[in-house]
ZADOMI-983428 format. One record per residue (C-alpha): x, y, z; residue in three letters. Coordinates in Angstrom, 3 decimals, decimal comma, padded with zeros to 6 digits. Each point is the difference from the previous one (the first is absolute). Last residue first. Layout:
REM residues N
+----------+----------+----------+------+
|     east |    north |       up | rest |
+----------+----------+----------+------+
|        X |        Y |        Z |  ALA |
...
+----------+----------+----------+------+
END
This chain:
REM residues 127
+----------+----------+----------+------+
|     east |    north |       up | rest |
+----------+----------+----------+------+
|  034,840 | -007,813 | -055,965 |  ARG |
| -002,436 | -002,669 |  001,079 |  ARG |
| -001,644 |  002,342 |  002,542 |  LYS |
| -001,134 |  002,370 | -002,818 |  ASN |
| -002,021 | -002,686 | -001,755 |  HIS |
| -001,707 | -001,080 |  003,236 |  GLY |
| -000,888 |  003,644 |  000,599 |  HIS |
| -001,771 |  000,264 | -003,404 |  LEU |
| -002,073 | -003,204 |  000,439 |  ASN |
| -003,341 |  001,705 |  000,534 |  PRO |
|  000,737 |  003,035 | -002,153 |  ALA |
|  000,629 |  003,654 |  000,551 |  SER |
|  002,129 |  002,347 | -002,145 |  ILE |
|  000,888 |  003,523 |  000,982 |  LYS |
|  000,479 |  002,520 | -002,837 |  VAL |
|  002,130 |  002,831 | -001,346 |  LYS |
| -001,326 |  001,703 | -003,099 |  GLY |
| -002,782 | -001,287 | -002,217 |  PRO |
| -000,021 | -003,587 | -001,156 |  ILE |
| -001,076 | -000,902 | -003,558 |  ASN |
|  003,320 |  000,891 | -001,690 |  VAL |
|  001,848 | -002,026 |  002,650 |  THR |
| -001,207 | -003,302 | -001,396 |  MET |
|  001,928 |  000,083 | -003,319 |  ASP |
|  003,192 |  001,054 |  001,857 |  VAL |
| -000,489 | -002,913 |  002,368 |  ASP |
|  000,566 | -002,403 | -002,894 |  ARG |
| -002,131 | -003,091 | -000,390 |  LEU |
|  001,965 | -003,020 | -001,129 |  ALA |
|  000,654 | -001,290 |  003,545 |  LYS |
| -003,683 |  000,336 |  000,825 |  PHE |
| -000,921 | -001,874 | -003,207 |  ILE |
|  002,406 | -002,799 |  000,852 |  ASN |
| -001,506 | -000,290 |  003,484 |  ARG |
| -003,465 | -000,272 | -001,582 |  GLU |
|  001,187 | -002,882 | -002,265 |  GLN |
|  001,337 | -001,783 |  003,034 |  PRO |
| -003,408 |  000,419 |  001,794 |  LEU |
| -000,230 |  002,233 |  003,030 |  SER |
| -001,301 | -001,451 |  003,279 |  ALA |
|  003,401 |  000,059 |  001,664 |  LYS |
|  000,349 |  003,778 | -000,609 |  ASP |
|  003,559 |  000,810 | -000,906 |  ARG |
| -000,848 |  001,503 | -003,382 |  ALA |
| -002,828 |  002,175 |  001,484 |  PHE |
|  002,290 |  001,357 |  002,747 |  MET |
|  002,860 |  000,676 | -002,455 |  GLU |
| -002,348 |  001,844 | -002,306 |  LEU |
| -001,451 |  002,072 |  002,889 |  ILE |
|  003,424 |  000,830 |  001,335 |  THR |
|  001,263 |  001,124 | -003,391 |  LYS |
| -003,122 |  002,168 | -000,446 |  CYS |
|  000,471 |  001,622 |  003,438 |  ALA |
|  003,669 |  000,683 | -000,755 |  LYS |
| -001,021 |  001,760 | -003,292 |  GLY |
| -002,821 |  001,896 |  001,788 |  LYS |
|  002,258 |  001,513 |  002,609 |  LYS |
| -001,122 | -000,949 |  003,479 |  THR |
| -001,162 |  002,924 |  002,227 |  SER |
| -003,694 | -000,378 |  000,091 |  GLY |
| -003,336 |  000,603 | -001,796 |  PRO |
| -002,012 | -003,246 | -000,163 |  THR |
|  000,319 | -003,081 | -002,189 |  ILE |
| -001,755 | -003,234 |  000,919 |  LYS |
|  001,409 | -003,158 | -001,530 |  VAL |
| -001,567 | -002,466 | -002,440 |  ARG |
|  000,699 | -003,465 | -001,428 |  TYR |
| -002,857 | -002,512 | -000,254 |  LYS |
| -002,637 |  002,432 | -001,092 |  CYS |
| -003,641 | -000,496 |  001,126 |  SER |
|  000,143 |  002,876 |  002,521 |  ASN |
|  001,514 |  002,346 | -002,602 |  MET |
| -002,800 |  002,626 | -000,093 |  ALA |
|  000,513 |  000,597 |  003,752 |  THR |
|  003,583 |  001,027 | -000,573 |  TYR |
| -000,942 |  002,793 | -002,447 |  PRO |
|  001,951 | -000,570 | -003,221 |  ALA |
|  003,646 |  000,083 | -001,104 |  VAL |
|  001,096 | -002,353 | -002,765 |  PHE |
|  002,769 | -002,499 | -000,789 |  PRO |
| -000,685 | -001,958 | -003,200 |  VAL |
|  001,765 | -003,362 | -000,082 |  GLY |
|  000,795 | -002,032 | -003,107 |  PHE |
| -000,613 | -003,262 | -001,851 |  LEU |
| -001,397 | -002,219 |  002,732 |  VAL |
| -001,174 | -003,308 | -001,403 |  ILE |
| -002,876 | -001,096 |  002,122 |  ASP |
| -000,371 | -003,628 |  001,142 |  SER |
|  001,625 |  000,693 |  003,371 |  LEU |
| -002,548 |  002,714 |  000,675 |  GLN |
|  000,459 |  003,772 | -000,372 |  PRO |
| -001,850 |  002,329 |  002,440 |  ASN |
| -000,324 |  003,502 | -001,388 |  VAL |
| -000,874 | -000,925 | -003,594 |  ILE |
|  000,228 |  001,881 | -003,334 |  LEU |
| -001,269 | -002,122 | -002,895 |  SER |
| -003,450 |  001,603 |  000,367 |  GLU |
|  001,543 |  003,367 | -000,907 |  LEU |
|  001,521 | -001,492 | -003,146 |  PHE |
| -003,299 | -001,574 | -001,082 |  ASP |
| -001,759 |  003,344 |  000,686 |  SER |
|  002,331 |  001,766 | -002,397 |  LYS |
| -000,431 | -002,560 | -002,666 |  ASP |
| -003,787 |  000,244 |  000,361 |  GLU |
|  000,099 |  003,782 | -000,275 |  GLU |
|  001,583 | -000,070 | -003,395 |  ASN |
|  003,628 |  000,332 | -000,999 |  GLU |
|  000,339 | -002,509 | -002,869 |  SER |
|  003,432 |  000,570 | -001,661 |  GLY |
|  001,217 | -003,506 |  000,410 |  GLU |
| -002,644 | -002,545 |  000,970 |  GLU |
|  000,537 | -001,226 |  003,502 |  GLU |
|  000,471 | -003,721 |  000,601 |  VAL |
| -001,776 | -001,167 |  003,161 |  GLU |
|  001,825 | -001,829 |  002,762 |  ASN |
|  000,482 |  003,064 |  002,092 |  VAL |
|  003,099 | -000,109 |  002,122 |  GLU |
| -000,504 |  001,642 |  003,358 |  ARG |
|  001,156 |  003,499 |  000,821 |  GLY |
|  000,599 |  000,551 |  003,691 |  TYR |
| -000,928 |  002,752 |  002,441 |  GLU |
|  002,501 |  001,114 |  002,541 |  ALA |
| -001,244 |  002,132 |  002,865 |  ASN |
|  000,632 |  003,316 |  001,670 |  ILE |
| -002,125 |  001,665 |  002,558 |  GLY |
| -001,819 |  003,229 |  000,683 |  SER |
| -001,002 |  001,971 |  003,003 |  SER |
+----------+----------+----------+------+
END
């Protein structure tokens, strides 16, 4: 089984030299990606990705995806709404979830799916 998560880009306070594409610059960019933003972090964007669920144990936002009957577009919308309504989410995280498009997320998800998450049923009852 696999899961979906949102990884965030954090502002890096170092000024990059234009035209320098060496390994150090690439590693600085990768180090600027975080899975659990803090209040002091400036969140610039979110990167949705699919990975094995067990590999995302340290991630703040994750759902389990298994084969099922829900269309992937509807599943992505449900996931984004669930993450945005989470009481533990920071205001800047909510803005990122609202800015993410489900169309961008569906490319990573194969066919029809079933989503599972600890607070998923609470989200559906609110509707």
